[in-house]
KOLTIRO-226052 format. One record per residue (C-alpha): residue in three letters; x, y, z; residue number from 1. Coordinates in Angstrom, 1 decimal, padded with zeros to 4 digits, always signed. Layout:
N
   type       px       py       pz   seq
    ala        X        Y        Z   NUM
...
//
This chain:
239
   type       px       py       pz   seq
    unk   +003.8   -012.2   -003.3     1
    unk   +003.7   -008.7   -001.7     2
    unk   -000.1   -009.0   -001.4     3
    unk   +000.3   -012.3   +000.4     4
    unk   +002.8   -010.7   +002.8     5
    unk   +000.4   -007.8   +003.7     6
    unk   -002.5   -010.2   +004.1     7
    unk   -000.2   -012.1   +006.5     8
    unk   -000.1   -009.0   +008.7     9
    unk   -003.8   -009.4   +009.1    10
    unk   -004.1   -013.2   +009.1    11
    unk   -001.0   -014.3   +011.0    12
    unk   -003.1   -015.1   +014.1    13
    unk   -005.0   -017.8   +012.2    14
    unk   -001.7   -019.6   +011.5    15
    unk   -001.0   -020.1   +015.2    16
    unk   -002.9   -021.4   +018.2    17
    unk   -006.2   -019.9   +016.9    18
    unk   -006.1   -022.1   +013.9    19
    unk   -005.8   -025.2   +016.0    20
    unk   -008.8   -024.0   +018.0    21
    unk   -010.9   -023.3   +015.0    22
    unk   -010.1   -026.0   +012.5    23
    unk   -011.3   -025.6   +009.0    24
    unk   -010.2   -024.3   +005.6    25
    unk   -008.8   -020.8   +005.1    26
    unk   -012.0   -019.6   +003.6    27
    unk   -011.9   -016.1   +004.9    28
    unk   -009.3   -014.1   +002.9    29
    unk   -010.7   -010.6   +002.4    30
    unk   -008.8   -007.7   +001.1    31
    unk   -011.1   -005.0   +002.7    32
    unk   -011.8   -005.3   +006.5    33
    unk   -013.8   -002.7   +008.5    34
    unk   -014.0   -003.0   +012.2    35
    unk   -015.7   -001.0   +014.9    36
    unk   -014.6   -002.3   +018.3    37
    unk   -016.1   -001.3   +021.7    38
    unk   -016.2   -002.6   +025.2    39
    unk   -019.2   -002.0   +027.5    40
    unk   -017.1   -001.3   +030.6    41
    unk   -014.8   +001.2   +028.9    42
    unk   -015.5   +004.4   +027.0    43
    unk   -014.3   +004.8   +023.5    44
    unk   -014.3   +003.1   +020.2    45
    unk   -011.7   +001.9   +017.7    46
    unk   -012.8   +002.3   +014.1    47
    unk   -010.4   +000.9   +011.5    48
    unk   -010.5   +000.0   +007.8    49
    unk   -007.7   -002.2   +006.4    50
    unk   -007.4   -002.4   +002.6    51
    unk   -004.8   -004.5   +000.8    52
    unk   -004.1   -004.1   -002.9    53
    unk   -002.9   -006.7   -005.4    54
    unk   +000.7   -005.3   -005.3    55
    unk   +000.8   -005.7   -001.5    56
    unk   +000.4   -002.0   -000.7    57
    unk   -002.1   -001.3   +002.0    58
    unk   -004.2   +001.6   +003.2    59
    unk   -005.4   +001.7   +006.8    60
    unk   -007.9   +004.4   +008.0    61
    unk   -008.0   +004.7   +011.8    62
    unk   -010.3   +006.7   +014.1    63
    unk   -009.5   +005.9   +017.7    64
    unk   -011.3   +007.4   +020.7    65
    unk   -010.6   +006.6   +024.3    66
    unk   -011.2   +008.8   +027.3    67
    unk   -010.4   +012.3   +026.1    68
    unk   -008.0   +011.1   +023.4    69
    unk   -008.7   +011.1   +019.7    70
    unk   -006.4   +009.8   +017.0    71
    unk   -007.6   +009.9   +013.4    72
    unk   -005.7   +009.6   +010.1    73
    unk   -004.5   +007.4   +007.3    74
    unk   -001.6   +004.9   +007.1    75
    unk   -000.1   +003.6   +003.9    76
    unk   +002.2   +000.6   +003.8    77
    unk   +004.3   +000.6   +000.6    78
    unk   +006.5   -002.0   -001.0    79
    unk   +006.9   -003.8   +002.4    80
    unk   +009.5   -001.2   +003.4    81
    unk   +007.7   +002.1   +004.0    82
    unk   +005.0   +003.4   +006.3    83
    unk   +003.4   +006.7   +005.4    84
    unk   +001.1   +008.6   +007.8    85
    unk   -001.2   +011.6   +007.3    86
    unk   -003.5   +013.3   +009.8    87
    unk   -002.1   +011.4   +012.9    88
    unk   -001.2   +014.3   +015.1    89
    unk   +000.4   +012.2   +017.8    90
    unk   +003.5   +011.7   +019.8    91
    unk   +006.3   +009.7   +018.2    92
    unk   +005.5   +006.0   +018.1    93
    unk   +001.7   +006.5   +018.3    94
    unk   +001.4   +005.9   +014.5    95
    unk   +002.8   +002.4   +015.0    96
    unk   +000.4   +001.9   +017.9    97
    unk   -002.5   +002.8   +015.6    98
    unk   -001.3   +000.4   +013.0    99
    unk   -001.1   -002.4   +015.7   100
    unk   -004.7   -001.7   +016.7   101
    unk   -006.0   -002.0   +013.2   102
    unk   -003.9   -005.1   +012.5   103
    unk   -004.8   -006.9   +015.7   104
    unk   -008.5   -006.2   +015.4   105
    unk   -008.6   -007.2   +011.8   106
    unk   -006.8   -010.4   +012.7   107
    unk   -009.1   -011.2   +015.5   108
    unk   -012.3   -010.6   +013.5   109
    unk   -011.1   -013.0   +010.8   110
    unk   -010.3   -015.7   +013.3   111
    unk   -013.7   -015.3   +015.0   112
    unk   -015.5   -015.5   +011.6   113
    unk   -013.5   -018.6   +010.8   114
    unk   -014.6   -020.1   +014.1   115
    unk   -018.3   -019.5   +013.6   116
    unk   -018.3   -020.1   +009.8   117
    unk   -015.3   -022.3   +008.9   118
    unk   -016.5   -022.8   +005.3   119
    unk   -016.6   -019.1   +004.6   120
    unk   -019.2   -016.4   +004.1   121
    unk   -022.9   -017.4   +004.3   122
    unk   -025.3   -017.5   +001.4   123
    unk   -027.0   -014.3   +000.5   124
    unk   -030.1   -013.7   +002.6   125
    unk   -031.2   -013.1   +006.1   126
    unk   -028.6   -012.7   +008.9   127
    unk   -027.3   -016.0   +010.3   128
    unk   -027.0   -016.3   +014.0   129
    unk   -023.7   -017.8   +015.1   130
    unk   -022.0   -019.2   +018.1   131
    unk   -018.7   -020.9   +018.9   132
    unk   -017.1   -021.9   +022.2   133
    unk   -013.6   -023.0   +023.0   134
    unk   -012.7   -024.5   +026.4   135
    unk   -008.9   -025.0   +026.2   136
    unk   -007.0   -023.4   +023.3   137
    unk   -006.2   -019.7   +023.4   138
    unk   -005.9   -017.2   +020.5   139
    unk   -002.6   -015.4   +020.1   140
    unk   -002.2   -012.5   +017.7   141
    unk   +001.1   -010.9   +016.6   142
    unk   +002.3   -007.9   +014.6   143
    unk   +005.9   -006.9   +014.0   144
    unk   +005.8   -004.9   +017.2   145
    unk   +003.1   -006.2   +019.5   146
    unk   +001.3   -009.4   +020.6   147
    unk   -002.0   -010.1   +022.2   148
    unk   -003.3   -013.2   +024.0   149
    unk   -006.9   -014.1   +024.4   150
    unk   -007.1   -017.0   +026.9   151
    unk   -009.6   -019.8   +027.0   152
    unk   -012.3   -020.4   +027.8   153
    unk   -013.6   -018.1   +025.1   154
    unk   -016.9   -017.7   +023.2   155
    unk   -018.1   -015.7   +020.3   156
    unk   -021.8   -015.1   +019.5   157
    unk   -023.6   -012.8   +017.1   158
    unk   -024.8   -012.7   +013.5   159
    unk   -023.2   -012.7   +010.1   160
    unk   -025.0   -011.7   +006.9   161
    unk   -024.5   -011.2   +003.2   162
    unk   -027.3   -009.0   +001.8   163
    unk   -026.7   -010.0   -001.8   164
    unk   -024.3   -012.0   -003.9   165
    unk   -020.8   -010.4   -004.0   166
    unk   -021.8   -007.8   -001.4   167
    unk   -019.6   -007.2   +001.7   168
    unk   -020.3   -009.5   +004.6   169
    unk   -021.7   -007.7   +007.6   170
    unk   -021.0   -009.0   +011.1   171
    unk   -021.9   -008.3   +014.7   172
    unk   -019.8   -010.3   +017.1   173
    unk   -019.5   -010.4   +020.9   174
    unk   -016.3   -012.1   +022.0   175
    unk   -015.8   -013.1   +025.6   176
    unk   -012.4   -014.5   +026.8   177
    unk   -010.5   -014.9   +030.0   178
    unk   -008.0   -012.3   +031.2   179
    unk   -006.2   -013.1   +034.4   180
    unk   -009.1   -015.3   +035.3   181
    unk   -011.7   -012.7   +034.7   182
    unk   -014.2   -012.7   +031.8   183
    unk   -013.7   -009.8   +029.4   184
    unk   -016.1   -009.0   +026.5   185
    unk   -015.2   -007.1   +023.3   186
    unk   -017.9   -006.2   +020.7   187
    unk   -017.1   -006.0   +017.0   188
    unk   -019.3   -004.6   +014.2   189
    unk   -018.3   -004.1   +010.6   190
    unk   -017.9   -005.6   +007.2   191
    unk   -015.4   -007.8   +005.3   192
    unk   -015.1   -008.1   +001.5   193
    unk   -013.0   -009.5   -001.3   194
    unk   -013.1   -006.5   -003.6   195
    unk   -012.4   -007.1   -007.3   196
    unk   -011.5   -003.5   -007.9   197
    unk   -009.0   -003.6   -005.0   198
    unk   -006.9   -000.8   -003.7   199
    unk   -004.5   +000.7   -006.3   200
    unk   -002.0   +003.4   -005.2   201
    unk   -000.6   +005.1   -008.3   202
    unk   +003.1   +005.7   -008.8   203
    unk   +002.3   +009.3   -009.6   204
    unk   +000.8   +010.0   -006.2   205
    unk   +002.6   +013.0   -004.6   206
    unk   +004.0   +012.6   -001.1   207
    unk   +003.5   +016.2   +000.0   208
    unk   +001.8   +016.1   +003.4   209
    unk   +002.8   +012.5   +004.2   210
    unk   +005.2   +011.6   +007.0   211
    unk   +007.5   +008.8   +005.9   212
    unk   +009.3   +006.2   +008.0   213
    unk   +011.0   +002.9   +007.2   214
    unk   +009.2   -000.1   +008.6   215
    unk   +011.1   -001.7   +011.4   216
    unk   +013.0   +001.5   +012.2   217
    unk   +011.8   +001.6   +015.9   218
    unk   +014.7   -000.3   +017.3   219
    unk   +017.3   +001.4   +019.4   220
    unk   +020.1   +003.5   +017.9   221
    unk   +020.0   +006.4   +015.5   222
    unk   +017.3   +006.4   +012.9   223
    unk   +018.3   +006.4   +009.2   224
    unk   +017.7   +009.6   +007.3   225
    unk   +014.3   +010.1   +005.8   226
    unk   +014.1   +009.2   +002.1   227
    unk   +014.0   +011.9   -000.6   228
    unk   +011.1   +011.0   -002.8   229
    unk   +008.4   +013.2   -004.4   230
    unk   +006.1   +010.4   -005.5   231
    unk   +005.1   +006.9   -004.6   232
    unk   +006.9   +005.6   -007.6   233
    unk   +010.2   +007.1   -006.5   234
    unk   +009.7   +005.7   -003.0   235
    unk   +009.0   +002.2   -004.2   236
    unk   +012.3   +002.2   -006.1   237
    unk   +014.3   +003.1   -003.0   238
    unk   +016.0   +000.3   -001.0   239
//
C-alpha cells in the first residue's frame, strides 16, 4: 500500500488530463526514474533520481543548477510522514522545492513515455524513434505543494531504447508545449527501470546528519517540535 502511495507521487499526472490525452494501459510503472532536464534557451540542468522501495519509502537524489545557483543533496521519504534531507544547504523551504522538481519531472517523463509507447517499454535492441502530438488536451501535474500545466498543442519526439532484456530503458525526449501562446521546449534524457532489488532502507540506519521534518508541515502556524529518533526504525514508529 505504501509503495503505491509513493508511486502515486510520481504517477499522479497520468491519472488526470494527461491520461485522457494519451489513452492506453498503465504499462509504465517503474520504481527507479533518472531524469536530466534542460532547456536550450536557459542555462542550467535539473538532474534527479527517484527510487521507490517496496515498503513505500523513497530516496531522491537531486543536483539542480541554474544561473549561479547549485542545490545538491538527498531526500528520503519515510512511512508517508517524514521527509529527511542531507546535503541540501538551502534556505528554508528549498528542500520542498527540490522534491517538487524531482516529482514533477518524473511524472512528466512517465506521461510522455506513455504517450509515445502506450504498451510499455520496447523490445530489446536498437533505439526506437518515437513521436506523439496532441492538439487539444493539456497535461496537468500535481504534487502536495505545487502544480504544473503544459498546454496544448504539445508534441514529444525522440528515441527510446532497451539495450538488453531487463535492462533500464533509456530515453531522449524533446517536449514542446504552449505556454501563454508561445512554444516552449524541454529536453529530457535518462533511464527508467523496474528494479527487482528495489530500494531498502534499514531500520538500523542512523539519522545523524539528516534534517527531519514532518511531511505537510509547511502550512501557516507554529511548526510541531522535531521528533526525537536515533534510527529510521524509531522514526517509522512515531506518529
